[in-house]
N, C-alpha and C positions, 0 to 999 in steps of 0.2 A: 658628266652624265648626271641627270636628275633622277632622284630616287624619291618614291612616294610609299610611306608605310601606312597601312590602314588597320584600324580596329573595326571589325564588321559592325553593321548596325544591329539594333535589337529586332526580334520578331514582331514585337509590338512596343507600344509606349513604355518608356523606361521607367521602372519603379522610381519615384521621386525621392525615396529615402536612401538609396545606396547607389552611387555612381563614383567609381574610383578610377584613378589614372591607370592606363595600360603600360606599366613599367617595362615590360619585355621589349616593346617596340621602342620605347622611350630611350632605353639602354642602347639598342640598335642605332638609334638615330644619332646619339652622341658619339659613338665609335665611327659612324660614317661621316659626321661633320669633322672629326679629327683627322680623317684621312683625305679631306679636301673635296668631298662630294657635296652637292647641293641636295638637301634633304627636306622633306615636309612630312607632316604626320596629319592624317584625317582620323579623329576619334569619332566615328560615326555612331558610336553607341552614347557617348555623352552628349553629342549634338542631336540625338535621336532623329537621324536621317532615315528616309525611306530609300529605297534602291535608286529611284529616278533622281532624288536629290544628290545622292552619293555620286552617280554617274556624272551629274553636271558639274560637281567639284573636281572629279578626276580629269574631266575633259578640260576644264580651266587651267588646271596645274601642268597639263601635258607631260608627264613623266616618261622617262626612257624604261625605267624598271619599277614595278610595283611589288611590295612585299606585304603579304597578308598573314595576320596571326590566326590560328585556330585552335579551339578547345574541343574535345570530343563531344560535350553535351550539346553544344551549339554550332557543330561543324557545318551544318546546312547553311548557316549565315555566311561562313567563309566561302562556301561553294558558290552561293549566288554572287558574292562580292568578285570572285574570280571570273564568273561568266560576264559580268558587265565591264570588268577591267580589260578583258582580252583585246577589245577593239581600240584601246587607248594606250597601250604600251607595248613595246616590242618584247619585254621579258616579264613573266609573272612568277613569283617565288612564294611559296607558302612555308610557314614555319610554326612553332609552338608545340604544346604538349600532344596534340593529335598526331602529328607526323612521327614524333618520337615513339608513339605507341604502334602505329600501324605500319611504319616503314614504306616500302616500295608500293604496297597496296594502296597508297594515297592516290596512285594514278588510276586506279579503278573507279575511285570517286570523283576525282577531279580531272577533267578532260582538257581543261583550259589553262592549265599550268605548265610552265617549262621546267622548273626546278622545285625541289623541296629540301629543307635543311632539318635534320634531327640533332637533338642534344642541345647543349649550350651554343647558341648561334653567333655570338659576337665575333669571334675570329673566323669562323667558316664563312660568314656573310661577307666580310671584307675581302677575304681571298677570292670569293666568287666575283664580286664587283671588280676586283683588280684584274681577274683573268678575263672577263668580258670586255673591260675598258681597253686592255692592252692586247686583246686578240690572242690570248694564250690558251693552253690546254686546261680544262676544268677538271680533268679526271683525278686529280690528287687533292682535291678540296675535301678536307674531312668533314663527315656528316652530310655530304651532298648526295642527293638521290635524283636520277633522271629515269627516263623510260628505259635506258640502256644499262645502267649500273646503280649500285648502292654502296656508297662508302660508309665505313664504320664512323660513329660520332667522334668528334674531337675529344682528346683526353681532358677531363675536367681540370680547369685551372684552380691552383691553390692561392694564386695571387690576385684575390678579389680587389685589393686596394688599387691594382693597375687599371681596372675598368673605370672609365670616367663616370661621372654622376649622370643619371638619365637626363635626357634634354627636355626638361619641364617647360622651357620657354616656348616649345613648339606645341604645347598642349593647352587646352581650354580650361585652365586651372580654376576659374571662377564657377565651373559647372559641377566640379567634384563635391560630394557630400557623403556623409555616412550617418546613418540614423543615430548612433551611439556617440557621436562627436558633436562638439559645438565649434562654431567658427569655421574659417577656411581650412580645408583638409587636404593631406596628401598621404601617400603611402611610401614605404621605404623597405628594402631588403638589407639587412646587415649581415646575413649569412645565407649559405645555400646548402641543401642536403639534410637529411635526417638518419641517423644511425639505428633507429628502432624499427621493428619489423611488423607493424600492423599490417594485416592482410589485405585491407581495403585501400591502402595508400598508394598513390601512383608516383614512382620515383623515377619515371622515364627521362626527366629533363636534368634534374639536379643530383640524382644518384643517392646512395646510402651513406656516403661519407660526409660529415658535417665540415664545412669550410667557412670560417669566419673572417670577416673584415676586421681590421684593427679598430681599437676604441678611437684612436685619434681620427682615422678616416672617417668613421661613422659621425663623430662629432663635427667634423668640417661639413659634412653634408647637411646635418641638422641646422648648424648655423647658416648655411647657405639658404636652405628653404625658409627658415624663420625670418631671416633679414631681408633676403632678396624677393621672396614671394609672399611674405607676410603671413605665413602658415601659422595657424593657432592650434592645429590638432595633427598629430601624426600617428598613422597606424603602421606598425612594424609587422610586416607579413611573413617574417621568417617562421618556418616550421617550429623552430625552437629557440626562441630569442634567449631564453634562460638556461641553456644548456651549460654554459661556462660561467660560474659565478664570478670569477675574477674580471671577466670581460664586462659583464653586466655592471659590477661595481665601478669599474673605470669609466664607463659610459655615464652612469649617474653622477659620479663625482665631477666628470667634465661638463655635464649640463649645469650643474650648481656653480662650478668655478667660472664658466663663461656666461653665467647669468642668462640663460636662454629660456625664456618664459613660453611654455607651450603645455598642452596636455597630451598624453600618449597612451595607447593601447598596444598590447603585444600578445603573442601566443605563448603559453606556458605549458608545462606538464607537471602533473600533481606530485611526482616524486623528485622534482628538481628546485623545490623552493624551501626557504627557511626564513624565520622571523626577521632576522637582521637584514637580509637582502630585500625582503618585501618592505621593511620600514625605509631603506634607502631609496627604493624605487618610488614609494609614495612621496618622499621629500623632493625627488627629482621630477615630479610632475605625472607620475604614472596614475591614471584614473581607472584603468580597466586591465584585467588579465583574462584572457579566454582559455579555458581548459578543455581538452578533449576527454570528456567524462565517458561518453559513448553508452554505457549501461549501468544500472543499478543492481546488477546480478553478476556475481563473480564468474559464473559459468559463461556469460556473455562476453565479459572481459577476456576471458582465457581463450574463447574461441577466436575473438579478433586479434589475439596475441599482442594485447596492449602493454603487458608488463607492468601492470599497476593493480592496486587492490582497493577494495571498498574503503577500507580504514584510511589509506593515503588520500583517497578523494575527500572523505570527511575533513581530515586534518588540514588539507590544502585550502579548502574553502573557509574553514575557521580562521586560519592564520592570515588569509587574504582580506577577509572582512575586518579583522581586528587591526590590520595595518591601515585601514581607511581606504582600501582599493576595492572597487567593485568586481566581483568574480562573474564572469559569463561561463555558461556550460554548453557544450555540444552534445547532444544526445542522438544515438542511432536507434531506430525502431525497426522491427522486421528482421532481427537477427535469427538466422534459421534454427539455431539450438534452443531459442526462447519461445515461449508460448504467449498468447494473448495476456494470460494472468502474469506471466513474468514481466512484461512490458508495463502492466498497470503498477507493478512495484517499482519499476523505473521511474514512472511518473511521481510516485510518492516519495521516492528517494530524491528527485529534483526538488520537491517542495521541502524536504528534510534539510538539504544543504544550502538552500536559500540562495541561489544566484541572482544577480540583478536582472540578467536576461537569460533565456534558455532557448536554444535552437534545436528543434526536434526535426529529424529527416529520415527518410526511409534508407534502409541500407541498399546502396546502389553498386553492383559490380561494375568496375571500370576496366576496360581492356588494358592488359599489361599488369594487372595485379595478381596476387595468389587467390584472392577471393574470386576473381572472375574465372580463373582456370578451373577452381574447384566447383564453381557454380555451372559451368558448361559441362564439365565431366559427369555431374550428378543429374543433369537435365533440369536444373532449377531456374534457368535464366528466362525471364519474361519482360516484356515492355508493358508497363501498367500506367494507369492514370492515377498516381498517388503522390501529390505534390504538397509541400508546405506553402504558407501564405507568400514567402518570398521567392519561390521557385519560378523561373521564367521558362522552364521546359514544358513542352506540350505533353510528352509522356517521358517516363524515365525507366531505366532498367531496375528491376527488383528480383527478389528471390521468392519463388513460389514453390512450397513444398507442403508436407502434411500439416504443418503448423500455420502456414499463411497463404491466404488468397487475396485477390485484389480488394475484396470487400473488407477483409479484416485490416488490411494495411491502411485503407482510407479511414476506417473507424478508429484505430488506434492512434493515428496521426491527428485526428480531430479531438479525441478524448484527451490527448496530452495537452494540446493547446487550450482546451476548455478547462480541465482540472488545474492547469498551472497559471494561466494568465487570468482567469476569472475567479481565482481563489481570493477569499476576503484578505488573507495575509499579503498576497502580491498587490492587490489594488491599493491597500493601505500604504504599503511601502513606497510605492510609486508616487501617491498623492503627497506623502510627507516631503518628497524631494521638489515638489513644484514650487518655483520662485517667481513666476510671472504668469499673466494671462495667456501669453504666447505659448508658453510650454504646456499650460493645461489644455490648450486647444489642440497642440500637436499630439499629446498623449491620448486625448479623447478621439482624434482622428484615427489614431492607430488601433485604438480599441474597436471603433466602427468597422475598420478594414477587416480585422480579426473575425468579428461577428458575421460580416458579410461573407467572408470565405467559409466560415464554419457552416452557414446554412445554404451554401450552394449545393 
């Protein structure tokens, strides 16, 4: 049986600064290969395919079964992919975060699919393939959803080391890039799940229990991508790479002892770092840590149930800079308990803690989160046109209440970018980093893009 896995195409031309591998379907492909099935991947996003070009590729490959990944903000792309796939394969399966959120309602949106899989999909997908291939009953496949029944997701596996490395050999690796990385780039998961209770975070796929791969298994994959794929930059996409200090130290020591030369970025949490670990991370090649700061107001942090304090944020950014690692900050604007003036303080706080980069986004209630349920109950949910420069959505969900309307959301988003990125301090810091004409041109182009967006 021939299997084709598809990352749907973009709505419009891909942002040339950020294109990363679809690790979810790359993991599936690896498991499928190990079970003896023929498998291909089309990353229509990286290849910037339109629907007609994608359909031509599907027709050429002539698969028996097509698997499509879908995320809630861009689920319409997955829907259009399913429509054009229908006439070229006997079976159409959809998986990914959106299915895990909506469950059987997926069939109200997608009329051209046969199956959906919710939760972690590696084991369920193989069980489904085996049942189809051997003409056996599919009713016991965990996480499987059809028009007739919906099974509970498979239990989360704690043995992440048993999952084979993603099938990167099936991906267009030369097309992946990340604006904050240099050289050939890939992404990697070293753990799944997050034990914290932020009300805006979707845990439908990986759950609330943190499960980590062993340091040796992580190091084997790092060595594999650095040596076999000539990767120069790795982005660790774990929600909490820094949760277990001992494991972080083992990974760093292993990078050094194996003499693996590459730069890397990870996601951290401000209450989970210390001076010694940061210094070791820097020595092992860590160039950037991204922290979910979210707000410069304690009442905003408390509403979001971040479990962090303003002082912890200040300390983390100071320690990270002193270690020689660039700190990045994620900020959320439009928090319902905050006012426009509160968000102006968040912008000033961003300038105070001096991240190398800051991402400002509007708080967006995602189905399946506590924030979404609260927003619906209070009648705050609206679809608005309030996007940051990196956002590919046409519109996005936001909270409209007595503090926020669409005009204010757009205004505070643009004020954040103007006051932070066009501040003399920030421009001076970035210019001091320039080491070549090419880098100067790249930074200038980024500035022009920001200004163009600002004046739209």
